[in-house]
RODO-2510 file (C-alpha; in nm, 4 decimals, decimal comma):
residues 201
     n   res          X          Y          Z
     1     m     0,0328     0,0303    -0,0404
     2     t     0,1403     0,3431    -0,1217
     3     n     0,1058     0,6743     0,0612
     4     s    -0,1097     0,7747    -0,2595
     5     e    -0,3671     0,5817    -0,1496
     6     p    -0,6736     0,6497     0,1139
     7     w    -0,6161     0,3758     0,3408
     8     v    -0,3498     0,2971     0,6265
     9     l    -0,3352    -0,0531     0,7337
    10     v    -0,3572    -0,1416     1,1602
    11     a    -0,4199    -0,4831     1,1252
    12     r    -0,4568    -0,8041     0,9297
    13     l    -0,7205    -1,0621     1,0369
    14     v    -0,5423    -1,4230     1,0302
    15     r    -0,7995    -1,6683     1,1781
    16     p    -1,0991    -1,7037     1,4130
    17     q    -0,9787    -1,6828     1,7825
    18     g    -1,2906    -1,8102     2,0345
    19     r    -1,6617    -1,9286     1,9525
    20     t    -1,8318    -1,5836     1,9332
    21     g    -1,6994    -1,4411     1,6354
    22     e    -1,3478    -1,2837     1,7439
    23     l    -1,0528    -1,2794     1,5072
    24     l    -0,6828    -1,2994     1,5893
    25     a    -0,4632    -1,0607     1,3695
    26     e    -0,1564    -0,9242     1,3097
    27     i    -0,0612    -0,5783     1,4222
    28     l     0,0245    -0,3451     1,1443
    29     t     0,0304    -0,0197     1,3724
    30     d     0,3135     0,1106     1,6028
    31     f    -0,0034     0,2516     1,8057
    32     p    -0,2156    -0,0903     1,8832
    33     e    -0,3126     0,1047     2,2113
    34     r    -0,5104     0,3315     1,9550
    35     f    -0,7751     0,0604     1,9207
    36     t    -0,9363     0,1978     2,1952
    37     e    -1,0176     0,5037     2,0093
    38     r    -1,1266     0,3460     1,6896
    39     r    -1,4707     0,2362     1,6564
    40     n    -1,5320     0,2629     1,2562
    41     l    -1,2940     0,0583     1,0843
    42     v    -1,2714    -0,0790     0,6684
    43     l    -1,2086    -0,4214     0,5973
    44     l    -0,9836    -0,4622     0,2614
    45     h    -0,9133    -0,7407     0,0439
    46     p    -0,5583    -0,7504     0,0075
    47     e    -0,5681    -0,7759    -0,3788
    48     g    -0,8847    -0,5497    -0,4299
    49     k    -1,0917    -0,8601    -0,4868
    50     t    -1,4062    -0,7268    -0,3061
    51     p    -1,5276    -0,3924    -0,2117
    52     s    -1,3961    -0,2136     0,0949
    53     r    -1,6490    -0,3166     0,3904
    54     p    -1,7027    -0,0836     0,6962
    55     v    -1,7127    -0,2522     1,0351
    56     t    -1,7753    -0,1161     1,3934
    57     l    -1,4639    -0,2335     1,6583
    58     d    -1,7194    -0,3655     1,9912
    59     d    -1,4034    -0,4661     2,1731
    60     y    -1,0171    -0,5837     2,1503
    61     w    -0,7269    -0,7038     2,3565
    62     l    -0,3537    -0,7979     2,2804
    63     h    -0,2869    -1,1579     2,2588
    64     k     0,0984    -1,2623     2,2456
    65     g     0,2315    -0,9848     2,0085
    66     r    -0,0829    -1,0145     1,7821
    67     v    -0,4642    -0,8201     1,8627
    68     v    -0,7814    -0,9992     1,8842
    69     l    -1,0693    -0,7915     1,7106
    70     k    -1,4574    -0,8303     1,8046
    71     f    -1,6722    -0,6505     1,5136
    72     s    -1,9989    -0,6141     1,5914
    73     g    -2,2426    -0,8411     1,3897
    74     i    -1,9516    -1,0679     1,4163
    75     d    -2,0783    -1,3332     1,6267
    76     s    -2,0042    -1,7190     1,5301
    77     i    -1,7134    -1,8703     1,4023
    78     t    -1,8308    -1,9180     1,0831
    79     d    -1,8926    -1,5380     1,0489
    80     a    -1,5315    -1,4895     1,1821
    81     e    -1,4092    -1,7317     0,8940
    82     a    -1,5234    -1,5456     0,5936
    83     l    -1,3355    -1,2585     0,7304
    84     r    -1,0115    -1,4395     0,7256
    85     g    -0,7071    -1,2480     0,5301
    86     l    -0,8598    -0,9532     0,5191
    87     d    -0,6705    -0,6224     0,6224
    88     v    -0,8289    -0,3849     0,8671
    89     a    -0,7401    -0,0413     0,7573
    90     i    -0,8397     0,3638     0,8453
    91     p    -0,8742     0,6645     0,6754
    92     r    -0,4889     0,7897     0,6088
    93     e    -0,5753     1,1328     0,7630
    94     q    -0,6689     0,9578     1,1127
    95     r    -0,2789     0,8072     1,1410
    96     a    -0,1456     0,9382     1,4629
    97     p     0,0929     1,2016     1,4805
    98     l     0,4331     1,1416     1,4648
    99     e     0,7568     1,3029     1,6074
   100     d     0,9742     1,5136     1,3920
   101     d     1,2213     1,2287     1,2742
   102     a     0,9703     0,9153     1,2655
   103     v     0,8139     0,7497     0,9840
   104     y     0,5448     0,5666     0,9181
   105     i     0,6324     0,1725     0,8218
   106     d     0,3872     0,1618     0,5255
   107     d     0,4880     0,4809     0,3737
   108     l     0,8496     0,2998     0,3144
   109     i     0,6953     0,0696     0,0435
   110     g     0,8190     0,2039    -0,2729
   111     c     1,0942     0,4133    -0,1557
   112     h     1,4244     0,3524    -0,2838
   113     i     1,7022     0,2620    -0,0441
   114     i     2,0019     0,5012    -0,1978
   115     d     2,3124     0,4015    -0,0335
   116     v     2,5358     0,7044     0,0134
   117     s     2,8669     0,4883     0,2165
   118     g     3,0978     0,5075    -0,0893
   119     p     3,2089     0,8271    -0,3515
   120     d     2,8649     0,7767    -0,5611
   121     a     2,5455     0,7112    -0,4248
   122     h     2,3912     0,3760    -0,5217
   123     d     2,0474     0,3224    -0,5548
   124     i     2,0311    -0,0721    -0,4518
   125     g     1,6671    -0,0759    -0,5258
   126     p     1,2898    -0,0287    -0,4081
   127     i     1,1520    -0,1366    -0,0764
   128     v     0,8712    -0,3974    -0,1348
   129     n     0,7625    -0,5109     0,2080
   130     v     0,8515    -0,4534     0,5624
   131     d     0,9489    -0,7131     0,8172
   132     r     0,9156    -0,6784     1,1816
   133     d     0,8786    -1,0166     1,3330
   134     i     1,2279    -1,1435     1,2607
   135     t     1,4158    -0,8403     1,4882
   136     s     1,3145    -0,5709     1,7038
   137     t     1,4734    -0,3693     1,4153
   138     p     1,2304    -0,3836     1,1379
   139     l     1,3716    -0,5091     0,8224
   140     l     1,3361    -0,3670     0,5033
   141     v     1,2664    -0,6185     0,1971
   142     v     1,4077    -0,4691    -0,1074
   143     h     1,4283    -0,5987    -0,4942
   144     a     1,7712    -0,5556    -0,5986
   145     p     1,9038    -0,6156    -0,9586
   146     t     2,0837    -0,9061    -0,9819
   147     e     2,4493    -0,8588    -1,0918
   148     h     2,4575    -1,1188    -1,3722
   149     d     2,1020    -0,9946    -1,5258
   150     p     1,9489    -0,6795    -1,4207
   151     t     1,6325    -0,8031    -1,4765
   152     e     1,6403    -1,0554    -1,2557
   153     k     1,5500    -0,9061    -0,8758
   154     d     1,7600    -1,0372    -0,5571
   155     e     1,5473    -1,0085    -0,2505
   156     l     1,8107    -0,7942     0,0209
   157     l     1,7028    -0,7473     0,4013
   158     i     1,7997    -0,4238     0,5238
   159     p     1,7670    -0,3061     0,8889
   160     f     1,6002    -0,0071     0,9304
   161     a     1,8454     0,1099     1,1754
   162     k     1,8626     0,4968     1,2732
   163     a     2,2435     0,5125     1,2942
   164     w     2,2404     0,4301     0,9168
   165     l     2,0063     0,6866     0,8129
   166     r     2,1356     1,0068     0,7089
   167     h     1,7895     1,1292     0,4795
   168     v     1,4266     1,0052     0,4320
   169     d     1,2347     1,1956     0,1490
   170     i     0,9005     1,0021     0,1686
   171     e     0,7207     1,2362    -0,1148
   172     n     1,0205     1,1401    -0,4106
   173     k     1,0446     0,7958    -0,2384
   174     r     1,4272     0,8079    -0,1377
   175     i     1,5752     0,6766     0,1804
   176     e     1,9631     0,7580     0,2109
   177     m     2,1301     0,5501     0,4019
   178     l     2,5093     0,5230     0,5110
   179     l     2,5191     0,1274     0,4953
   180     p     2,8266    -0,1036     0,6303
   181     e     3,0494    -0,2154     0,4101
   182     g     2,9774    -0,5683     0,3529
   183     l     2,5799    -0,5946     0,4577
   184     l     2,4740    -0,6273     0,1292
   185     t     2,7076    -0,9172     0,0540
   186     i     2,6487    -1,0876     0,3591
   187     n     2,2620    -1,0457     0,2690
   188     a     2,2854    -1,1503    -0,0753
   189     p     2,1458    -1,4550    -0,2374
   190     l     2,3827    -1,7109    -0,3052
   191     s     2,4904    -1,6855    -0,6858
   192     v     2,4631    -2,0014    -0,8822
   193     e     2,8146    -2,0697    -0,8858
   194     a     2,8307    -2,0640    -0,4844
   195     k     2,5313    -2,2944    -0,4639
   196     q     2,7185    -2,5635    -0,6655
   197     q     3,0321    -2,5166    -0,4818
   198     e     2,8371    -2,5280    -0,1462
   199     q     2,6768    -2,8768    -0,2762
   200     e     3,0045    -2,9805    -0,3913
   201     d     3,1838    -2,9142    -0,0170
***
């Protein structure tokens, strides 16, 4: 979801939780406590296959790093099962205000990582996702052109570490980072030759 779209994702419904329509959801917001203030939400199909669906949040509680949501009118396992996999969103203008040096995770999608550690700035590639489950520091999932074929893409994981940030320009989709030497090499998938060598060893 890009910052040109009207919605901001706050959760993704995983599966029913309980017998009276509750749903377990992944948290996609840095402000889960604001579910207390949110009554009117919208359900979206991640691929846009169904129209947006307004829902009313009756209750919520945090559960083992996720959140359980109870919507009005969703009162059975069958009702909840029908919502499995949908995204929970709010209008973009209702996002919580941020401090001056903070950014929304969803705004990072589509931005290009520019490595400014060398004599010339180098465009690593666009951010296609942000993984917040593996480590406490969000990992930027970047699709970078392969060394041998620019039409092919390698998937790189770059920690969104504040110490490496030099400039964030969300409007122009540009994030300048001073990446440590060797990070991209360690991070990169094995080449065909390296995979063959690994098998021989």
